C-alpha positions in Angstrom: 78.8 -128.1 -107.3 80.3 -128.2 -103.8 81.5 -131.8 -104.4 83.1 -130.8 -107.7 84.9 -127.9 -106.1 86.3 -130.2 -103.4 87.5 -132.6 -106.0 89.3 -129.9 -107.9 90.7 -128.6 -104.7 92.0 -132.1 -103.8 93.6 -132.6 -107.2 95.3 -129.2 -107.1 96.4 -129.9 -103.5 97.8 -133.2 -104.6 99.7 -131.7 -107.5 101.1 -129.0 -105.2 102.3 -131.6 -102.6 104.0 -133.6 -105.4 105.7 -130.6 -106.8 106.9 -129.6 -103.3 108.2 -133.1 -102.6 109.9 -133.2 -106.0 111.5 -129.8 -105.3 112.8 -131.0 -101.9 114.6 -133.9 -103.5 116.5 -131.7 -105.9 120.1 -131.0 -105.2 120.9 -127.8 -103.3 123.7 -127.0 -105.7 123.7 -126.9 -109.5 126.5 -128.7 -111.3 127.7 -125.4 -112.8 128.0 -123.7 -109.4 131.6 -122.8 -108.5 132.6 -124.7 -105.4 136.0 -123.2 -105.0 138.7 -121.2 -106.8 142.3 -122.6 -106.6 145.0 -120.4 -108.1 142.5 -118.8 -110.4 141.1 -122.1 -111.5 137.4 -122.5 -110.9 136.3 -125.9 -109.5 132.7 -126.6 -110.1 130.3 -128.8 -108.2 130.2 -131.0 -111.3 134.0 -131.6 -111.2 133.6 -132.9 -107.6 130.6 -134.9 -108.5 132.5 -136.6 -111.3 134.7 -138.3 -108.8 132.6 -138.5 -105.6 129.2 -139.8 -104.7 128.1 -136.8 -102.9 125.1 -135.5 -101.2 124.9 -131.8 -100.5 125.4 -132.4 -96.8 128.9 -133.7 -97.5 129.8 -131.2 -100.2 131.8 -128.8 -98.0 134.1 -131.5 -96.7 134.6 -132.9 -100.1 135.4 -129.5 -101.5 138.1 -129.0 -98.9 139.6 -132.4 -99.8 139.4 -131.7 -103.5 141.1 -128.3 -103.0 144.1 -130.0 -101.2 144.3 -132.5 -104.1 143.9 -129.8 -106.7 146.9 -127.9 -105.2 149.1 -131.0 -105.5 147.8 -131.7 -109.1 148.7 -128.1 -110.1 152.1 -128.3 -108.4 152.9 -131.6 -110.2 151.9 -130.1 -113.5 154.3 -127.1 -112.8 157.0 -129.7 -112.2 156.3 -131.2 -115.7 155.0 -134.5 -114.4 153.5 -136.6 -117.2 150.9 -139.1 -116.2 149.4 -139.8 -119.7 151.1 -143.2 -120.0 149.5 -144.4 -116.7 146.1 -143.0 -117.8 146.3 -144.8 -121.1 147.4 -148.0 -119.4 144.4 -147.9 -117.0 141.9 -147.2 -119.9 143.3 -150.1 -122.0 142.3 -152.5 -119.3 138.9 -150.8 -118.5 135.5 -152.4 -119.0 132.3 -151.6 -117.3 131.7 -154.0 -114.4 129.3 -156.8 -115.3 125.8 -156.9 -114.0 125.8 -159.1 -110.9 123.6 -162.2 -110.7 120.1 -161.7 -109.4 120.0 -160.8 -105.8 123.7 -159.8 -105.7 125.2 -156.3 -105.6 128.1 -154.7 -107.4 129.0 -151.5 -105.5 131.2 -150.2 -108.3 128.6 -150.7 -110.9 126.0 -149.2 -108.6 128.2 -146.1 -108.1 128.7 -145.7 -111.8 125.0 -145.9 -112.5 124.2 -143.5 -109.7 126.8 -141.0 -110.9 125.9 -141.4 -114.6 122.3 -140.6 -113.7 123.3 -137.5 -111.8 125.5 -136.3 -114.7 123.0 -137.3 -117.4 125.2 -139.9 -119.2 125.4 -143.6 -119.6 127.2 -145.8 -117.0 129.7 -146.8 -119.7 130.6 -143.1 -120.5 130.8 -142.3 -116.8 132.9 -145.3 -116.0 135.5 -144.5 -118.6 135.6 -140.8 -117.6 135.9 -141.8 -113.9 138.9 -144.1 -114.6 140.6 -141.4 -116.7 140.1 -138.5 -114.2 140.7 -140.5 -111.0 143.9 -142.1 -112.4 145.1 -138.7 -113.6 144.5 -137.0 -110.3 145.9 -140.0 -108.3 149.1 -140.1 -110.3 149.7 -136.4 -110.2 149.3 -136.3 -106.4 151.4 -139.5 -106.0 154.2 -138.0 -108.0 154.1 -134.7 -106.2 154.1 -136.4 -102.8 157.0 -138.7 -103.8 158.9 -135.7 -105.0 158.4 -133.8 -101.8 158.7 -136.4 -99.1 159.6 -139.7 -100.9 157.8 -143.0 -100.6 156.8 -144.5 -97.3 159.1 -147.2 -95.9 156.1 -149.3 -95.0 152.3 -148.7 -95.1 152.1 -148.0 -91.4 154.9 -145.5 -91.3 153.7 -143.0 -88.7 156.6 -140.6 -89.4 155.7 -140.6 -93.0 152.1 -139.8 -92.3 153.3 -136.9 -90.1 155.4 -135.6 -92.9 152.4 -136.0 -95.3 150.2 -134.0 -92.9 152.8 -131.3 -92.5 153.2 -131.1 -96.3 149.4 -130.6 -96.7 149.4 -127.9 -94.0 152.4 -126.2 -95.7 150.6 -126.2 -99.1 147.4 -124.8 -97.6 149.4 -122.1 -95.9 151.4 -121.3 -99.0 148.3 -120.9 -101.1 145.9 -119.6 -98.5 145.5 -116.3 -100.4 144.9 -118.2 -103.7 142.2 -120.4 -102.4 138.5 -119.4 -102.1 136.1 -122.0 -100.9 132.6 -120.9 -101.9 130.5 -123.8 -100.7 129.8 -123.4 -97.0 
């Protein structure tokens, strides 16, 4: 009897340890959690995960970056910027990256697979959605920046980068009362 009791205890202990370890690997934040509110628009953890490979440790920093970008996207939309043609153009040329030969890696495909798994979808679905959303956000922010401070004269234009940083700071100051970052 004593041996059987010890065996049951060992099995139960093993199951508890497995459940504990499984629980520890789960994300700290649920996809439906609101990470921030920008001008009354809720930004969920899922929206950020759509575009970024993120671990909970880096979430706060990514939320802040996403908020800055979201302000520019909203400003560009208010200006009537249309990016649909650029999004359509990018999607026309899109195809899921091919599986690499044995022993080789494809970081883009690996990213798509990892994100698709986190978001419970196929890599093909994720890849298409990623191209659409990242192109849309990139084009909105690009058009907003060009409207506000123009294009850089060259890629290493320090004065332009200073203007860009000042523009970011001004936006954050302008909307400070309309931004609530909930992930801390």
